[in-house]
C-alpha positions, 0 to 999 in steps of 0.5 A: 500500500502506498501512503496516499490517503485517497487510495484503497483502505486508507481512503475508508479510514480518512476523516470525512470533510463537509465537501464529502457530506453534500451527497449523503441522503438525509442531509440538507445539502443539495444533491447533484443528481436531483431532477431539475424540472421538479416533475414526477417520474413518468409511469414505466411502459408496460411489457408483454401483453400490457404493452401498447400494441404495435401496428407493424408487429400485428401486421407481421403476425397476420402476414406470418399466419397467411404464410403459414396457411400457404406453406400448409397447402403447398406441403399437403400437395408436395408430401402426397406427390413424392412420398419420401422426398416430398415429406422432407421438403414439406416438413422443412418449409414450415420449420423454416417459416416458424424459425424465421418468424421467431427470428424476425419478430424476436418473440415466441408469438412470431413462431406461433402466428405461422403455426396457427395458420398452418394448423388451421389449414391442415385441419381444414384440408383434413376435413375433406369433401362430402364425396370422401376424398381429401388432399392428403395421400396415404395415412403414414405421410399424413401422420408424419406431416402432422407430427413433424409440423407440430414438433417444429412449431413447438421447438421454435415457439419454446426456445428460450432465447433468440441467438445473437449474431456475432456480428451484432455483438462486434465479436469475431466469433473465434 
């Protein structure tokens, strides 16, 4: 330790002066960080469902739901046409859409909005027509398409945090 009274433990042992008591709460001295306007602090903004609705985000959710419906329609046709390869393509498309919605909006609802559009469309396609035919091909492809799409929606919606890019954090990644 040096003999300098402003450093380390010596500073704690040094006697207080009137200049150091100005910032102590409970004294009559003015505070340096006091508000100059005298206005009370504003109420904090809400978060989550209590936050003010953002029209751009609502439009993005609606657009993602429509995209989910289109992906479900295309997936139903592709998985029935080319069974082994078409099923993989039909499952990769909604998984990419759900994950992309999650990354785009940064919220779990971003993954749930296209999933809702996807589920509604798939269930409407399952209902069929009065003649008895429906869009889906064999039963195995239908079951795998439903389970795979559901699993992709759950995985994308329940991820705890969206990964941060190394570029945004100004790190090289190595």
